[in-house]
C-alpha positions in Angstrom: -1.3 -18.1 -24.0 -1.7 -20.8 -21.2 -1.7 -20.6 -18.0 -3.8 -18.3 -15.0 -0.3 -16.5 -14.5 0.0 -15.2 -17.8 -4.1 -14.5 -17.6 -3.6 -12.6 -14.8 -0.5 -10.6 -16.2 -2.1 -9.8 -19.0 -5.0 -8.8 -17.5 -3.7 -6.2 -15.8 -2.9 -3.9 -19.1 -5.1 -1.3 -21.4 -6.9 -3.5 -23.9 -4.4 -1.6 -26.4 -1.2 -3.7 -24.2 -3.2 -6.6 -24.0 -3.3 -7.1 -27.4 0.3 -6.4 -28.0 1.1 -9.1 -25.3 -0.9 -11.8 -27.2 1.0 -9.9 -30.9 4.4 -10.7 -28.8 3.8 -14.3 -27.5 2.7 -15.1 -31.3 5.9 -13.7 -32.8 8.1 -15.7 -30.1 9.2 -12.4 -29.0 8.9 -14.0 -25.0 11.3 -17.2 -25.4 8.8 -19.9 -24.2 5.5 -18.4 -23.8 5.8 -17.6 -20.9 4.7 -13.4 -19.9 7.0 -11.9 -17.1 6.1 -8.7 -15.6 9.3 -7.0 -17.5 8.5 -8.7 -20.6 5.1 -7.1 -20.5 6.4 -3.7 -20.1 8.5 -3.9 -23.1 5.6 -5.3 -25.2 3.8 -2.4 -24.1 5.9 0.8 -23.5 3.7 0.8 -20.1 3.0 -0.2 -16.3 0.8 -3.2 -15.3 -2.2 -0.9 -13.9 -4.1 -2.3 -11.1 -7.9 -1.5 -10.6 -7.8 -1.7 -7.1 -7.0 1.6 -5.0 -6.1 -0.5 -1.7 -3.5 0.2 1.0 -2.8 -2.6 3.6 -1.2 -1.6 7.1 0.1 -4.2 9.2 -0.5 -2.4 12.7 1.4 -3.8 15.9 0.9 -3.0 19.7 3.3 -3.5 22.0 2.9 -2.3 25.4 3.7 1.6 24.9 4.5 1.4 21.4 2.4 1.1 18.0 5.0 0.0 15.1 3.3 0.4 11.7 4.5 -1.2 8.4 2.4 0.8 5.8 1.9 -0.2 2.0 0.5 1.3 -0.6 0.5 1.6 -4.4 3.2 3.1 -5.9 1.5 4.6 -8.7 -1.5 6.0 -6.2 1.5 7.5 -4.4 2.9 9.5 -6.6 -0.7 10.9 -7.5 -1.2 11.8 -3.6 1.9 13.8 -3.6 1.5 15.1 -6.9 5.4 14.3 -7.8 7.9 10.9 -9.3 8.6 8.9 -5.6 12.1 7.5 -5.7 14.9 6.2 -2.5 15.4 10.1 -1.8 15.2 12.6 0.9 12.6 15.0 -0.6 10.2 11.7 -1.4 10.7 10.5 2.6 9.9 14.7 3.3 7.1 14.6 1.2 5.3 11.2 2.3 5.6 11.9 5.9 4.2 15.3 5.6 1.4 13.1 4.1 1.5 10.5 6.4 0.9 12.8 9.0 -2.2 14.2 8.5 -3.7 11.5 6.5 -2.9 8.6 9.1 -3.7 9.2 12.8 -3.5 7.7 15.7 -4.7 7.8 19.7 -3.9 5.7 22.9 -6.0 6.2 25.5 -8.2 9.0 23.8 -4.3 11.0 23.7 -2.9 11.3 20.1 0.3 9.9 19.3 3.2 11.3 17.6 4.3 9.1 15.2 8.0 9.1 12.8 8.6 6.7 9.8 11.0 4.7 10.7 12.2 3.7 7.1 10.7 3.1 4.0 10.9 2.0 0.5 10.1 0.3 -2.8 9.3 -3.3 -3.4 6.9 -5.2 -5.7 4.1 -7.2 -4.5 3.4 -10.9 -5.7 2.2 -10.0 -8.6 4.5 -7.6 -10.0 3.0 -4.1 -9.0 5.6 -1.7 -7.4 4.3 -0.6 -4.1 6.1 1.7 -1.2 6.0 0.9 2.3 6.8 2.8 5.5 7.9 1.4 8.9 5.8 4.0 11.4 6.4 3.7 15.1 4.3 5.6 17.7 5.4 6.0 21.6 2.9 6.6 24.6 3.3 7.1 27.8 2.0 4.4 29.7 1.2 0.8 27.8 -1.7 1.4 25.8 -5.2 -0.6 26.5 -7.3 1.4 23.6 -6.8 1.9 20.0 -7.9 4.8 17.6 -6.9 5.2 14.6 -8.2 7.8 11.2 -6.2 5.7 8.1 -7.6 8.1 4.6 -4.7 7.9 2.5 -5.9 8.3 -0.4 -9.4 9.5 -0.1 -8.6 12.3 -2.0 -7.3 10.9 -4.5 -9.6 8.1 -5.1 -13.1 7.6 -4.4 -13.1 3.5 -4.1 -9.9 3.6 -2.2 -10.3 0.8 0.7 -7.4 1.3 3.8 -7.2 -2.0 5.2 -5.5 -3.1 8.4 -4.8 -5.7 10.9 -4.0 -4.5 14.4 -2.0 -7.2 16.3 -1.7 -7.2 20.0 1.8 -8.3 21.2 2.9 -10.8 23.0 -0.9 -12.8 22.4 -0.8 -12.0 19.1 -5.0 -11.0 19.5 -6.0 -9.5 16.0 -8.2 -7.1 14.6 -9.2 -6.0 11.8 -10.7 -2.0 10.5 -11.5 -1.1 7.4 -11.6 2.6 6.2 -13.2 3.5 2.9 -13.2 6.8 0.8 -15.7 9.1 3.2 -15.1 7.4 6.0 -12.4 9.6 8.1 -14.4 8.7 11.7 -11.6 6.9 14.5 -11.8 3.7 14.7 -10.9 2.4 18.2 -10.1 -1.1 18.9 -9.6 -2.6 22.8 -7.2 -5.2 24.3 
């Protein structure tokens, strides 16, 4: 098997799964010798695994509004919610409740009420299934100091990391926040 893409794909499966992929390629089951995520799933009967427990949030602060796009691994969300995740009302309700208790936003010291505007599934560049949500929070006046607690999946994984990029519009000023399991202290950014 040649190529960094194939090596990366194979590394995301268990040892048994890796051998099944290698055998499938050797037997010519995968056409031109390249390995796709779908072909690897078919060969192993399982999903790729990810060893990193991380979420990424891109948060835009614009006047009195905070809009965040929260992206998490699909299987991590299922584990946290103790249920299958699908494009349905039950998932929307469960994820909204979970997010309300693990994603807290303050504007100039005042806790904001946030709502999920939209949520859905897609895949990251390596083919891993992810779940994303657009979260909207509104303050009474333009925000100068933003406080955030981002504790998604801390109760599930002891190595969970939540990365946040805060962007102040329209100036495009950027700040980065890093949360990890055990770190439930509010972090603040001032603009």
